[in-house]
N, C-alpha and C positions, 0 to 999 in steps of 0.2 A: 332647392338643389344643393345648397351649401350644407344644410342640415342632414340631407341624405348621405353626402360624402362623409361627414363626421361619423354617422352611424355605421356606415360600411367600414371605415377605417377602425372604429372601435371594435367591431365584431372581429375583424381580421387580427387585431392586436390580441384580443381575448383568445382566439384560436391558437395563435403563436405561443402565447404564455402557457396555455393548457398542454400543447404539444411538447413544449420544453419540460414542463413538470413531469409529464408521463415518460418522456424520454430519459430524464434523470433517474426516475424510479426504476425503469427497466434496465438502465445501465448499471445501477447499484446491484440489482438482482442477478445479472448475467454477464457483467463485464469481464473480459479477459484482461488480467493485469499486465501481462507481457505480450508483445506482439507474436510470440511463438506459440501461443495457445495454452499456456498454463492456466488452469482454472483456479480461482481463489476460493478457498473453503472458509466460509464464515459461520459454519454450523456450531463451532465451539463457543461463540460469543453470545452473551445476553447483557443488555444494558444494566440490569440490576445486580449482576454478579460482581464479586470482589476479586476473585482469583481464577486464572485460566491457565491451562497447559497447552502449548502447541508443540507438535512433534514432527510435522511434515512440511515439505516445501509448499504445498498448497495452503496449509494453515498459515504459514509465514506470509505468503502472498495475500491471504485473507486479512492479516494484520495491516498490510500496506493499504488494502482497499478500504478497510474500516477507518483508517486514520484520516481519510478524506471527510469523515462525518463525525468522528468521536476523538477526543484527546486522551481518553483513558485515565483521567484524573481520579485518584483514589482507588485505582484498580491495579492489580499485579498480573503481568503476563510472565509465565515461566516457560523456559525451553525444556522440553521433556526428552530431547534426543539431539544428536548432531544432525545438522541439516546441510545438504550439499545442493547448491543452485546450479553450478556448472562443474563438470569434471575437467581434469587436465591441468596443465601448468600455467599459472597466471602470467608468468613472464612472456609466454607466447601470445597473449591476448592483446598486447599493445600493437602487434603487427596484424593479427587476424582475430577479430572479435569472436567470442564464444557464441553459442546458440541463444543464450538467454541474457537479457539486459535487466539490471536491477533498478527499481524505482523505490526511493527510500520511504520509510515510515515517516509521516509528516506531522509535525506539531504534537509530538508525544509528550504527555504530562504525567504519566503514571510511573510504575516501576516495571522494568524489564529485567528479570532475573534469569541469566543464562544457566544457572545451576552447574557451572563447570563445562557445559556443552559448547560446541563450536558451530558457527555458521561459516561455510566456506564456498568458494566459487562465485563470490559476488563480483559482478562486473558492472560498474557505473562509470563509464568513461566517455567523454565527448561533450561538446558544447551544449547539447540539448538535454543533458542528463544532470540532475542534482547529484552531487557527490556525497557519499556516506551511506551507512546503514540506516541512520536516522537523520532527518533534516528538521530544522526549526524547532528543536526541542524547547520545552518550557523550563522555567527556573526550578520548579519542584520535581523535575524528571530525575529518575534514578535508573542507571543502566549498570548492572553489576554482574560479576562472575561469568563473563562471556568471552569466548575466544573467537577471533575473526581470522580466518586463514585463507591462503591462496586466493587473494582478492586484488582487484584493480579498482581503486576509487579515485 
């Protein structure tokens, strides 16, 4: 009887682990980065590439999503256009939050070259939100030539 319980528990644990792995895979493929429904576009990225250009809000959210799995060491991400996350006046967002909340690029170790472009309308405010455009950057990380405007961090 004791052996049967151990086998049943082992099978249940295996099923739970398999379900978790499948769930993580599906989350990576279809997860919505922000609770307001912005889809993350990761089509621009390949593991073996050296340089990438992102030009849309969806591609920027894709960078956030990918940062959960990659640190971009030895890779360069270039901003190809100005990107606006939220419209409006950032001063008003302290009283009333805008539609979209920002979740930072995490553990970045590569080079992010803004090429003189800006990212604006970033709202990362509150106890449950990490502050900043990037969080937990590595020692060899380079962020350059980037403007951040109309933002609450």
